[in-house]
C-alpha positions as CSV (number, residue, x, y, z in Angstrom):
1,M,61.9,-5.3,-48.4
2,P,61.2,-2.1,-46.5
3,K,63.4,0.9,-47.4
4,L,63.8,4.3,-45.9
5,Q,65.3,7.0,-48.1
6,I,66.6,10.3,-46.6
7,E,67.8,13.2,-48.7
8,Y,70.0,15.8,-47.0
9,K,70.7,19.1,-48.6
10,Q,72.5,22.1,-47.1
11,G,72.6,25.4,-48.9
12,S,74.0,25.3,-52.4
13,Y,75.8,22.0,-51.9
14,E,74.7,18.9,-53.9
15,S,72.1,16.9,-52.0
16,Q,73.1,13.5,-50.5
17,V,70.8,10.6,-50.5
18,Y,71.0,7.8,-47.9
19,T,69.0,4.6,-48.1
20,L,68.4,2.3,-45.3
21,T,67.2,-1.2,-46.2
22,V,65.8,-3.6,-43.6
23,K,66.5,-7.2,-44.6
24,A,64.9,-9.0,-41.7
25,P,61.2,-9.0,-40.8
26,I,60.2,-6.2,-38.4
27,S,58.0,-7.0,-35.5
28,I,56.7,-4.1,-33.4
29,V,55.4,-5.2,-30.1
30,S,53.8,-2.9,-27.5
31,K,53.5,-3.8,-23.8
32,G,50.4,-2.9,-21.9
33,C,46.8,-3.9,-21.1
34,R,43.4,-3.7,-22.8
35,V,40.9,-1.6,-20.8
36,T,37.7,-3.7,-20.8
37,T,35.6,-1.0,-19.1
38,P,36.4,2.2,-21.1
39,A,33.1,3.9,-20.1
40,I,32.0,3.4,-16.5
41,N,28.7,4.8,-15.1
42,V,28.6,4.9,-11.3
43,P,25.0,5.4,-10.1
44,M,25.4,7.3,-6.8
45,P,23.0,6.9,-3.9
46,K,20.8,9.8,-3.1
47,G,22.7,12.1,-0.8
48,I,21.1,13.2,2.5
49,I,23.2,16.2,3.4
50,A,21.3,17.7,6.4
51,S,23.4,15.8,8.9
52,Q,26.6,16.7,7.0
53,E,26.9,20.3,8.1
54,V,30.7,20.7,8.0
55,P,32.6,21.3,4.7
56,G,34.8,18.3,4.0
57,S,32.2,15.8,5.3
58,L,31.8,12.6,3.2
59,F,28.6,10.8,2.5
60,G,27.0,8.4,0.0
61,S,29.8,6.1,-1.1
62,K,29.8,3.8,-4.1
63,S,32.4,1.3,-5.3
64,F,33.4,0.6,-8.9
65,N,36.3,-1.1,-10.8
66,I,38.4,-0.2,-13.8
67,D,39.0,-3.6,-15.4
68,L,42.0,-4.6,-17.5
69,A,42.8,-7.6,-19.6
70,D,45.6,-9.1,-21.7
71,C,48.3,-7.4,-19.6
72,S,51.9,-7.9,-20.4
73,A,53.6,-9.5,-17.4
74,D,56.7,-7.3,-17.4
75,V,55.2,-3.8,-17.4
76,K,54.4,-1.3,-14.7
77,V,50.8,0.0,-14.9
78,Y,50.2,3.6,-14.0
79,I,47.0,5.6,-14.1
80,A,46.0,9.3,-13.9
81,L,42.5,10.5,-13.3
82,T,41.4,13.8,-14.9
83,D,38.5,16.0,-13.9
84,A,36.8,16.3,-17.3
85,S,34.8,19.4,-16.2
86,N,38.0,21.1,-15.0
87,P,41.1,19.5,-16.5
88,S,43.5,21.9,-14.6
89,N,42.1,20.6,-11.3
90,S,44.9,18.9,-9.3
91,S,43.0,18.8,-6.0
92,E,41.4,15.8,-4.3
93,T,37.8,17.0,-5.1
94,L,36.1,16.3,-8.4
95,S,34.2,19.3,-9.7
96,L,30.5,19.1,-10.5
97,S,29.8,19.1,-14.3
98,P,28.0,22.1,-15.8
99,A,24.9,19.9,-16.1
100,S,24.6,19.6,-12.3
101,T,22.0,21.6,-10.4
102,A,23.3,20.8,-6.9
103,K,25.6,23.3,-5.2
104,G,28.1,23.0,-2.3
105,V,29.1,19.4,-3.0
106,G,31.7,17.6,-5.1
107,F,33.1,14.0,-5.3
108,R,36.0,12.4,-3.5
109,V,37.6,9.4,-5.3
110,T,39.8,6.8,-3.4
111,H,41.8,3.7,-4.4
112,E,42.3,1.1,-1.6
113,G,41.4,3.8,1.0
114,K,43.9,6.4,-0.4
115,V,42.5,9.7,-1.7
116,V,43.2,10.2,-5.4
117,S,44.3,13.7,-6.6
118,F,43.3,14.7,-10.1
119,A,45.9,15.0,-12.9
120,P,46.3,16.7,-16.3
121,D,44.9,14.8,-19.3
122,S,48.1,13.0,-20.1
123,S,49.6,9.5,-20.1
124,A,53.2,10.7,-20.2
125,P,55.5,9.2,-17.6
126,G,55.8,11.4,-14.6
127,T,52.5,13.2,-15.1
128,L,51.5,15.1,-11.9
129,N,49.3,12.9,-9.7
130,Q,49.8,9.8,-11.8
131,W,50.2,6.8,-9.6
132,L,51.5,3.2,-9.8
133,V,48.7,0.6,-9.9
134,T,51.0,-2.4,-10.0
135,N,54.4,-3.4,-11.2
136,R,53.4,-7.0,-11.9
137,P,50.0,-7.2,-13.4
138,A,48.0,-10.4,-13.8
139,A,46.7,-11.1,-17.2
140,F,43.3,-9.9,-16.0
141,F,42.8,-7.6,-13.0
142,S,40.7,-4.8,-11.6
143,I,41.6,-1.4,-10.1
144,P,39.2,-1.1,-7.2
145,M,37.9,2.5,-6.7
146,E,35.3,4.2,-4.5
147,V,33.6,7.6,-5.0
148,S,31.8,9.6,-2.3
149,Y,30.0,12.9,-2.1
150,I,32.0,15.6,-0.3
151,R,30.5,18.8,1.1
152,T,32.5,21.6,-0.3
153,N,30.7,24.6,1.1
154,K,28.6,25.7,4.1
155,D,25.9,26.9,1.7
156,I,24.3,24.0,-0.1
157,Q,21.6,23.5,-2.7
158,A,19.8,20.2,-3.4
159,G,19.7,19.0,-7.0
160,T,21.5,16.6,-9.3
161,A,25.3,16.1,-8.8
162,I,27.2,14.9,-11.9
163,G,30.9,14.4,-12.1
164,N,32.9,13.3,-15.1
165,I,36.4,11.7,-15.0
166,T,38.6,10.6,-17.8
167,F,41.5,8.2,-17.1
168,N,44.8,7.7,-18.8
169,M,46.7,4.5,-18.6
170,S,50.5,4.6,-18.8
171,Y,52.6,1.4,-19.3
172,Q,56.2,1.9,-18.3
């Protein structure tokens, strides 16, 4: 049988030993989902930016999904997206990675038409910009997402634009 032994000693006093014995089987159960798409590569269309002269203009959208399986029925599913190139970024624009050669663009991510703000790299409840995906997940479901280029500056330079996101799931 599992036992936990704790010894408590304070100053010069004689130590006291406490033993906790568990007589029944222990079952530890977690509630959540299994992420079936832990690495997602989103090939973006080539961006033609000449017609997008104003900073804030969006172009070149691409849809993708974050797929989940084996979800507990009675759990609330939250997610937080983090800008992997700039983890302190809490804006609505994903930074370009250092490997990018393009300048004056970034990425905008949306979920069901709502712009996603980036979050710290944490799954703790109440994390800044963490959002509720569903409070009644199906056993298998997808989180539909979309990413677009966004012009971030009047001055622009053609090249490769690479963005990296990490996501943290939180089951509450």
